[in-house]
N, C-alpha and C positions, 0 to 999 in steps of 0.2 A: 566607433569600432567596439564590438562587444567584448566584455571581460570574462574572466573565469567565473566571477560572481554571477554574471548574467546567465551563463550556461548552467551553473549550479541551481539558480532559481527556476529555470525552465525544466530541468531534470527533476527537481524536487516537486514541482507542480504536477509533472507527469507521473512520477513514481515517488510519492511522499515518503520521506525517510522514516517518519513515525510509524509507518506500517511494516517496517522491516522486522525480522525476527529479533528477539531480545538479545541473542548471542551474536548478532551480526555486527559488522563494522562498515557503515555506509556513509555516503556524503563525500565532501571534499577531503581527501586524505593526504594530499601533498600539493604544495604550490601557493602562489600569491593570488588572492582573490581579485586584486586590482589589475593583474596582468592582462593584456589584450590577447585575443584569440582570433587567428585567421586560418589556422590549420589544426584539424582535429582527427584523431584516430580512435576507433573503437576496437575492442578485443574482448575475448573471453577471460584471459588471464595474462597478467604482465609477467612474462618470463624474460630472462636475459636477452634472448634474440628479439623478442617483441620490443623491449626497451631500446635495443640498438636500432631497430627500425624507426622508432619514434624520434630518436636523436638524429639519425641520418636523414630522415625526411622532414626534419624541422617542425615537428608537431608542437603546438603550444599546449595542448590538452589531450590526455588519454581518458576515454570513458571505458573503464574496465569492469566487466560484469563482476568478476571475483575481486575482492579487496586485496590491495597490497597491505603488508603489515597486518595480516588478519588477526594475529595474536600479538601481544606486546613484545617488542624487540628490545633486548638489553644492550645490543651493540650493532652497529652497521659498519662493516669493514670491507674494503674493496677486496674482491677475490673470494669472498665467503658469503654464501647463502643470499640473504635479502640485500646485502650490501651491493651485490652485482646488479640488482634491479634498481634500488632506490638512489644510490649515489650518482650514477650517470644521468638519471632524470633530473635530480636536484641541481647538478652542475649545469645542465643545459636549460634549466628553467622550465621544464615540462611539468605541468600540473596533472594530478590524477584524481578522478572522481569515480566512485563506485556506487551503483544503485542496488546491486545484488538482489536480496530477497524482496525488496520493495519492487524491483523491476519484474521479478518472477511472477508476482501476483496482481500487479496493477492492471487497470483496464487498458487493453492493447499491449500488454507486456508479454513475457516469454511464454507463459502457459496459453494465453489467448492466441499467440502466433502459432504455437504447436497445434491448437485446435483447428485453426484456419487451414493450416497445411495438410492436416489429416482429414479435413472435410467434416469436422464435428461442429454441429450447430446447437443453438439454444443452451450454450454453456453457462453454468453457474458454479460458484465456489464448491469445491469438493469438501473442504473443511471450513465452514463459515466461521467468521469471527464476530463476536458480539461487540457492539460499540460501548462507549462509556455509559454508566448508569446515570439517569437523569430523573428529575422531578419537574412537575409543572407547578409554579407558584401563581396563584390568583389572588390579587388584593384589590379591595374596594376603596377608591379614593375620590375626594371631591375634585372638581375641575381645577381649583387653585393648586392642588398638590400633584397633579398628573405628571407634569414635566419634572418636578423635583424628585418624586419617588422613582420615576422611570430612570433618571440619570443615576440615582443612587444604586439601583439594582444593576444597571449596566456596569457601573464602576466596580461592583462586587463580583463580576464574572457571570452575571445572568444574561440571557438573551442571545447566546451564541448557537447558531445552527449551521453546521458545516463551516464554510469559509465566510459566512455572513455574521455580522455582529449587530448588537442593538436591535434584535428582533423582538417584537411584542405584538399582542393583540389587544385592542381596546373596544369595549362595548358599553354604550351609554345605557343607564337605567336609573332606578329610584330605590334608595335604601330607607329602612325605617329603624328607629331605636327608641327606647324609653330609658332615660337616665334616672337612676335612683338618687337618694339623698347624698350618697357618697361620691357622686360623679361630678365632673366639671367639663361638660360637653363643649367641643369647639364650635359646633353649629347648634342653634336653638337653645332650649332651656331644659334643665332637669325637672323631673316630676310630671312630664307629659310626653306623649308619643310624638316624635318628630319625623318628618320626611325630608330626605335630602337627595338632590340630583348627584349621582356618582358615576364613576367609570369603573368597570371591571377590567383591570389591567392584568394580563397573563404573560408570563415569561417562562422559558425553560431554564433550569438551573442544574449544573452538575451536582450529583449527590454529595460530593466532597465540599461543595461551597454553599450548601443550604443554610447552615447556621449563620455564616457571614452575611448572606443575602438578606435573611430575616432581620438581623441586627441593623443593616443599612436601611432597609425599608422602614423599620420602626423609627429610626432616628430622623428620617426625612418626612415622615407622615405627621400631619398636624393633629390627628385624632388621638385621644387619650388611650383608646383601645382599638387599634386598627383591626378590621375583620379580614381574615385571609384564609385560604385553603392551600394545602399541599397535596398533590396527587403523585403517586409513584408511577412512573412511565415504564412500559415494557422496553427492555433493552433492544435497540435496533441492531440490524446486521451491518457490520462494518467491513464489507468485502470478505476476503478469506483466502485460503491457500488452495492451490490445485484447481482443477476444473472437472466438471462432469457434464456431459451433454450426449448428443445422439447423432448418428449418421442419418442423412435424409432417407436412405433406404438401407436395409440390411446388407452386409457384405460378409464374406468369410474371414476368419482370423488370418488366413494366408493372404488374402487380397489386401487387407489393411496393413499387414506387415510389408507387403510389396510397395504399397503407397508410401509408408513411412520411410522405407529405404530410399525411394526416389526423391521424395520431397525434402528429406533432411540431408541428402547428399552423403550417405554413408554406404560403405561397401557391403555391409551385412548387418542383420539384426538378430538378436536372440529372441526365441519365442517359447512360451510355456503354453501348452494346450494343443488340441487337435486343430490343424490348419484348415480343416473343412467345416468346422463348426460355425454357424452363423452368429454374427455379433451386430448389435445396434447401439446399445448404451455404452459409452466410452468414458473412462476416467483418465485424466492426464495430470502428471506432476513431473516437471522438468528436473534434470540433474540428479543428485544423489537423494532420491525421494522414495526409496523402497518402503519407508515407514508408512506411506499413504496407502499401502495395500489394504490395511484394515478398514480405512475409510472407503475404499473402492468396494470392498465386500459389503460394508454397511449400506452403501448406496445402490446395491444390487447391479453394479456394472457388469457387462458381459466381458469387458476387456480393460486392462489397465496398461497405460503407456507411460514409461518412466525411463530415466537415464541409467540407473543402476539398480540391481536387485541381488540380494544375498541368496546363497544356495538354499538355506532353510526357508526363506520367504518364497522361493520358487516352489518348493514342496508344499507350503501352506496354500499358495494360490491354486496349485493343481488339486489339492484336496478339497478346496472350497468351490471348485468348478469355475474359476475366473481365469480367462486367458490373460497372458501378459506379453507385451512387446517391449523389448529393451534395445533401443537403437544406440545407446551409449550416452554418457554424460555430455561429451562434446557435441554430438549430433543434435541433442535436444535443446541446446542453448546457443550454439554458434549462429544459427540463422537469425536469431533475434538481435544479436549485436550488429549483424550486417544490415538489418532493417533499421536499427537505431541510427546508424551513420546516415542513411538516406533521410530519415525523419529530421535529424538535426540540420542537415544541409537545407532542407525545406524550411525549417524554422528560422534559419539565419542566412538570408540571401548573401551570396559572395563568399560563404564559407567553403573551404576545401576540406571535405570529410571523406574518410574511407575506413573500411574495416581492415585490420592488419592483414597484410599479404603474406607474411611469413608464418603466421600461426597455423599449427597443425594439431590434429588429434594425436596425443601421445600413445594411444592404443591403436595401432594400425594392423592391417591383415598380416598374417604370417607368411 
């Protein structure tokens, strides 16, 4: 029977917590990792009525998009604020996991689901994120040193590419050297030019671990003066936030707004711009993401779709000639937690999984 820890591992593989925003609070936030899970509920936010549903329906785990205890709580008291959410769940043994901004931006996450529902294709990050800075270390070693030097570099943190470890490239060749009177060569003799069969061993190394990797390589190498090169690598793109893509064929701003209303299940949307203007390039950022308007303008998007937008940002969009569609925070994120329940049910056969049936948009029509 799967445990809370098993679900946490699957969720972290899908939406890695290390990609969440620095200010976020993600991962397993409440519960026993060893507890078994047969019933799971997803939701956008754990409110008192959603917590009551989880207890009543005997859920073992809630996957809530928004974190509980988002900011540090100094007290949890029944009948007051967060106590009405956390204490009933703790008493009933219901665990809570939150993926939040990691889920917003992962492959197949909230923003990708928004793009699919809106018909946006060829989507890429609206705000790309650079990966960690790395170098490539190339060292020349005799055959007898190859395994020893490789192991030392791997132990020092070199050779990691994504989720793979101990990655290297080896190329056989021939090296030459001339040892002066002050040398003590491992191979051959000083005072004459020598040739040696060697391997070119290449590994990537995080910039922060270069000094340690070089020390480890020198300690494992049998040469008095190992020959090595260090190359600065261009920082790669490590995903990013939001999305920007295009419609297969142009539509009017009004037509896209109508599609957003239907696909996201909301009674109305707010729109900035002329409803008859044609749009093709679409920027998307779920939830409270009005700050991505500047990225949308920079990307030359025709329209920006987001969950919330401030008044002065709406004026800025109009002045910049960018249309904006605002379906609401709830509408841009709730469909994703519904799809997440179905995904987890598929990942864990026999699991009973559902999206909260009592959760509602707090901002309804008047």
